[in-house]
Structure formats: C-alpha cells, structure tokens
Wavefront OBJ file of the C-alpha trace (Angstrom):
o trace
v -2.780 4.493 -20.438
v -1.985 4.089 -16.737
v -0.779 7.221 -14.972
v 1.422 6.273 -12.014
v 3.915 3.493 -11.328
v 3.172 2.830 -7.676
v 1.782 -0.487 -6.535
v -1.779 0.295 -7.725
v -0.666 1.454 -11.159
v 1.746 -1.418 -11.676
v -0.777 -4.054 -10.560
v -3.318 -2.576 -12.967
v -0.843 -2.288 -15.833
v 0.461 -5.827 -15.322
v -3.028 -7.361 -15.236
v -4.133 -5.391 -18.296
v -0.923 -6.283 -20.157
v -1.179 -9.967 -19.285
v -4.797 -9.966 -20.499
v -3.594 -8.850 -23.925
v -4.338 -5.118 -23.669
v -1.992 -2.530 -25.165
v -0.823 -0.554 -22.134
v 1.354 2.516 -21.701
v 2.437 3.544 -18.203
v 3.276 7.230 -17.709
v 5.058 7.996 -14.450
v 7.692 10.256 -12.971
v 9.516 7.383 -11.262
v 9.177 3.724 -10.323
v 7.345 3.134 -7.080
v 6.607 6.744 -6.304
v 4.842 6.758 -2.899
v 4.909 2.929 -2.791
v 8.626 2.654 -2.021
v 8.168 1.922 1.670
v 10.863 -0.749 2.320
v 8.613 -3.630 3.440
v 4.832 -3.827 3.122
v 2.613 -5.430 5.751
v -0.356 -7.382 4.366
v -2.611 -7.236 7.375
v -6.407 -7.790 7.408
v -6.907 -6.894 11.103
v -5.826 -3.337 11.706
v -5.119 -0.974 14.570
v -5.133 -1.544 18.317
v -8.911 -2.093 18.296
v -8.680 -5.070 15.956
v -10.883 -3.663 13.203
v -11.278 -6.162 10.365
v -10.517 -4.454 7.065
v -13.469 -4.150 4.648
v -13.448 -6.939 2.056
v -10.564 -8.566 3.922
v -11.286 -12.074 2.686
v -11.487 -11.009 -0.964
v -8.357 -8.870 -0.685
v -6.366 -11.707 0.894
v -7.437 -14.115 -1.810
v -6.480 -11.677 -4.553
v -3.061 -10.803 -3.149
v -2.074 -14.447 -2.563
v -3.156 -15.279 -6.120
v -1.072 -12.437 -7.543
v 2.036 -11.426 -5.578
v 3.712 -14.875 -5.245
v 3.963 -14.982 -9.041
v 6.569 -12.235 -8.766
v 8.295 -12.302 -5.346
v 8.316 -14.345 -2.130
v 5.544 -13.391 0.281
v 6.337 -14.162 3.923
v 3.313 -15.680 5.607
v 1.973 -14.878 9.071
v 1.613 -11.817 11.316
v 1.605 -11.995 15.119
v -0.588 -9.442 16.917
v 0.353 -9.477 20.656
v -3.084 -8.368 21.877
v -3.339 -7.718 25.650
v -5.410 -10.284 27.534
v -7.995 -7.650 28.518
v -8.782 -6.906 24.855
v -8.900 -10.411 23.438
v -12.627 -11.070 23.856
v -13.450 -7.943 21.859
v -11.024 -8.996 19.124
v -12.516 -12.492 19.055
v -15.997 -11.015 18.621
v -14.867 -8.958 15.622
v -13.337 -12.023 13.978
v -16.339 -14.259 14.624
v -17.903 -15.423 11.371
v -15.113 -14.006 9.234
v -13.184 -16.315 6.908
v -9.783 -15.139 8.081
v -7.583 -18.063 9.210
v -6.157 -17.326 12.644
v -5.051 -18.903 15.911
v -4.842 -17.581 19.437
v -1.419 -18.236 20.948
v -0.134 -17.335 24.405
v 1.630 -14.370 22.748
v -1.543 -13.158 21.027
v -3.390 -13.421 17.715
v -1.575 -15.167 14.865
v -3.010 -14.305 11.445
v -2.049 -17.254 9.300
v -2.556 -15.792 5.835
v -1.512 -12.243 6.605
v 2.110 -11.521 5.745
v 4.693 -9.128 4.386
v 6.871 -8.633 1.345
v 9.815 -6.577 0.137
v 8.522 -3.831 -2.115
v 11.513 -2.950 -4.322
v 11.838 -6.396 -5.979
v 8.061 -6.560 -6.455
v 7.855 -3.156 -8.139
v 10.746 -4.037 -10.432
v 9.251 -7.388 -11.415
v 5.819 -5.886 -12.083
v 7.396 -3.263 -14.347
v 9.359 -5.800 -16.431
v 8.173 -5.870 -20.029
v 5.760 -2.946 -19.652
v 5.879 0.049 -21.993
v 6.770 2.918 -19.622
v 7.202 6.604 -20.426
v 9.178 8.294 -17.662
v 7.691 11.788 -17.547
v 5.905 14.148 -15.180
v 2.194 14.674 -15.839
v 0.960 18.207 -15.182
v -2.629 18.003 -16.474
v -5.307 15.510 -17.460
v -7.905 16.160 -20.133
v -10.183 13.199 -20.755
v -7.961 10.327 -21.870
v -5.038 12.656 -22.645
v -2.174 13.746 -20.423
v -0.021 16.834 -20.731
v 3.607 16.504 -19.720
v 5.981 18.898 -17.992
v 8.166 18.673 -21.090
v 5.383 20.194 -23.174
v 4.272 16.979 -24.854
v 0.845 15.381 -24.933
v -0.042 11.670 -24.895
v -3.506 10.297 -25.653
v -5.104 6.872 -25.269
v -8.477 5.228 -25.774
v -8.907 5.014 -22.012
v -7.030 6.433 -19.032
v -6.463 4.911 -15.592
v -5.251 7.413 -13.024
v -3.262 5.531 -10.380
v -1.193 8.386 -9.010
v -0.788 8.737 -5.272
v -0.541 11.746 -2.995
v 1.714 13.841 -5.221
v -0.651 13.519 -8.211
v -4.000 13.697 -6.455
v -4.489 17.346 -7.474
v -4.739 16.190 -11.099
v -8.101 14.491 -10.503
v -9.551 16.654 -7.715
v -11.239 13.847 -5.792
v -10.607 15.321 -2.349
v -9.338 12.886 0.279
v -6.789 13.091 3.065
v -3.006 13.202 3.063
v -1.193 11.500 5.936
v 2.562 11.923 6.442
v 4.420 9.032 8.033
v 7.782 7.333 8.412
v 9.430 3.921 8.577
v 12.800 3.194 10.173
v 15.076 0.701 8.429
v 16.546 -1.587 11.074
v 19.831 -3.436 11.297
v 17.972 -6.518 12.519
v 15.969 -8.606 10.051
v 12.520 -9.628 11.345
v 11.378 -12.751 9.524
v 8.334 -12.964 11.820
v 6.153 -9.893 11.379
v 4.727 -8.477 14.596
v 2.241 -5.638 14.830
v 0.618 -3.828 17.730
v 0.818 -0.051 17.773
v 3.864 -0.280 15.512
v 5.027 -3.140 13.313
v 8.264 -4.884 12.452
v 8.733 -6.892 9.269
v 11.863 -7.511 7.256
v 14.110 -4.574 8.060
v 11.269 -2.154 8.737
v 9.880 -0.561 11.879
v 6.749 1.321 10.906
v 3.440 2.684 12.016
v 4.098 6.422 12.265
v 1.141 8.515 11.109
v 1.012 12.271 11.681
v -2.222 14.317 11.587
v -4.091 14.324 8.283
v -3.636 17.246 5.897
v -5.885 18.591 3.154
v -3.048 19.004 0.667
v 0.131 17.104 -0.135
v 3.464 18.529 0.948
v 6.844 16.739 1.161
v 7.630 15.003 4.431
v 10.889 14.191 6.164
v 11.219 11.971 9.227
v 11.259 14.082 12.371
v 13.139 13.200 15.603
v 9.887 12.858 17.547
v 8.624 10.329 14.960
v 11.739 8.195 15.339
v 11.395 8.340 19.125
v 7.715 7.358 18.914
v 8.545 4.370 16.704
v 11.391 3.227 18.940
v 9.213 3.532 22.053
v 6.537 1.472 20.323
v 9.115 -1.130 19.342
v 10.253 -1.363 22.946
v 6.687 -2.197 24.008
v 6.303 -4.649 21.126
v 9.674 -6.398 21.361
v 11.023 -5.566 24.797
v 13.956 -3.591 23.363
v 14.786 -0.827 20.916
v 16.198 -2.103 17.626
v 19.068 -0.197 16.053
v 18.231 1.520 12.786
v 20.325 2.762 9.894
v 18.055 5.098 7.923
v 14.448 6.131 7.467
v 11.792 6.337 4.770
v 9.305 9.189 4.785
v 6.264 9.646 2.597
v 2.702 10.880 2.330
v -0.204 8.453 2.027
v -3.365 9.424 0.105
v -6.694 8.159 1.439
v -10.169 8.199 -0.123
v -12.031 6.115 2.507
v -12.963 3.079 0.452
v -13.784 4.769 -2.870
v -10.691 3.271 -4.458
v -12.071 2.670 -7.955
v -14.336 5.197 -9.644
v -15.111 6.628 -13.044
v -13.487 9.901 -14.082
v -13.571 11.730 -17.431
v -11.711 9.554 -19.902
v -11.592 6.425 -17.773
v -11.085 5.446 -14.145
v -9.265 6.491 -10.982
v -7.597 3.682 -9.023
v -6.150 5.465 -6.027
v -6.609 6.534 -2.395
v -5.628 3.306 -0.572
v -3.570 5.070 2.098
v -1.365 2.660 4.042
v -3.373 -0.340 2.747
v -2.271 -0.037 -0.904
v -0.335 -3.322 -0.986
v -3.247 -5.079 0.711
v -5.951 -3.910 -1.715
v -4.144 -3.254 -5.021
v -4.526 -6.759 -6.551
v -8.231 -6.925 -5.656
v -9.072 -3.565 -7.197
v -6.774 -3.993 -10.185
v -8.688 -7.198 -10.939
v -11.976 -5.308 -10.708
v -10.618 -2.667 -13.065
v -9.685 -5.376 -15.560
v -13.251 -6.695 -15.508
v -14.616 -3.178 -16.063
v -12.349 -2.594 -19.027
v -13.446 -5.946 -20.474
l 1 2 3 4 5 6 7 8 9 10 11 12 13 14 15 16 17 18 19 20 21 22 23 24 25 26 27 28 29 30 31 32 33 34 35 36 37 38 39 40 41 42 43 44 45 46 47 48 49 50 51 52 53 54 55 56 57 58 59 60 61 62 63 64 65 66 67 68 69 70 71 72 73 74 75 76 77 78 79 80 81 82 83 84 85 86 87 88 89 90 91 92 93 94 95 96 97 98 99 100 101 102 103 104 105 106 107 108 109 110 111 112 113 114 115 116 117 118 119 120 121 122 123 124 125 126 127 128 129 130 131 132 133 134 135 136 137 138 139 140 141 142 143 144 145 146 147 148 149 150 151 152 153 154 155 156 157 158 159 160 161 162 163 164 165 166 167 168 169 170 171 172 173 174 175 176 177 178 179 180 181 182 183 184 185 186 187 188 189 190 191 192 193 194 195 196 197 198 199 200 201 202 203 204 205 206 207 208 209 210 211 212 213 214 215 216 217 218 219 220 221 222 223 224 225 226 227 228 229 230 231 232 233 234 235 236 237 238 239 240 241 242 243 244 245 246 247 248 249 250 251 252 253 254 255 256 257 258 259 260 261 262 263 264 265 266 267 268 269 270 271 272 273 274 275 276 277 278 279 280 281 282 283 284 285 286
C-alpha cells in the first residue's frame, strides 16, 4: 500500500505495479503537493551553483523513466554572471553532468522540465487507487477519516507536507508560489527565479516547523516578477498562481518506518529525485 499520490508516491506505485506487485494507492487527491504547473529538472541549484547530491544518478533515472509517459523538454540555461563562473566551473569539475559554457551562461544539456499534470495522470493510469483521507498509521494499516481501516503486507508512506504528521519524522516546511504566465517558455532559464513552460517560480518563504496552508502573497508575486525582470529583461504577464508547502528531510528521503518505508521529504527537488528513490525502494521490496 502506497499512501500519497504525489510524484513520489506515483513513481513508487508505478514501478511496483510494473514489476508485478499488487499495489493499492490511498490518497486524498491526485498530485497533492506535486501539482506545481511545470517542474524543473535541474542538477545545479541556487545562485552558488551547488551540484545536487547524486545528480548523475538522479538524471539517469529520470531520463530512463519520465519519457515513457510524457515529453521531457531538454536543456536549462543558467545565466551565471561572469564574476561567478570560475567558481561554478570548479564545482562542476570531475562531475559527469553534460554542460557547455555559452556567452549567455551555463547550458545544462540533460537538465530539463516537464508539465506535471499530464505526467501525474499517466502515472496513475491502471493503478488501484482508493480516494480517501488517512488520519492515522499503525504498522502496515491506515485508518481513514471515514472510519474505515485498510491493511497491507507492507506500507510505503509517500505523503508530502500535509501528511508528514502521520509519520513524525521531523523536517522543515517551506511555503512557496509559482506564477502561471501568459507566455510559453520552451527554453528553461534559471537564476534566482526560473521560467519553464508557463511557470515563473522560485519563491521560498522562511521554513516552518509545522505545515499550514499557504496562499500567494502580493510581496511574493512582486519578488518573482522582479527576479524575472533580471533574468529576462522584462516582466512577463501572468494569469494565476499556484501556492503550496514543500516538505524537506535533508537527504533522508527513503527510510524504514514501522510497517514499511517512508519515501518523502524531497522539498522542491521531488521531480528530480523521485524516479531514483522509487527505483531504490523497488529493490528493497524485492
């Protein structure tokens, strides 16, 4: 039984299902915290150019998996200032991450982006899904808000921020927003903020110790638009916004819990790491 139908839960359920396992997904809704409009698949993060842990393995896993379900748009341009490029080059030295330095900055050849809604829908196709809210875990059993109970031989908790209290693993909760733009950005660009598809993202508010609902605030929209102006040279028009809370466990994404495993805590890197860790879960389950 997989609890949660975000990108981590659906990757795990799909891999387990395709390997011949009997899988039940229990979730309140499709996508949950993973419904950000477009997901950036970026191995070199932030304005310091930190290379993501296990970046090579994660890139290999996501390119092996996602294109089976939806188009993945290849390439991310990072317009790094000239003064910072030597430091970025040093961090990339010896890493197996295909890249080129262009006059505009660093071009990451096998980074990319994808639309999340079609991916989530395709991953869910053919899976046995029980749409219900889980209020308690007890070993490999879940108790539902409706009063029911469902048990399995093994449980995989893949809930995000809203379900983190069920497993009590600690972690941080980071509210953030994405603006949905009128313009479509086929070429993903990222420095401070990012544009990809119809998304302008990169807003992260201070971490919290508990999860509470978030709505996009005017100062967030202004911050994103100011960042876009530095990135693009203009402010793109936007039509709506997405707001959510990301759950982060600082690299401990797959761990044993009573009754099975927890596959959670990826924060904003969930689409980047989910195929890698879902594959590791499959090997653990055997």
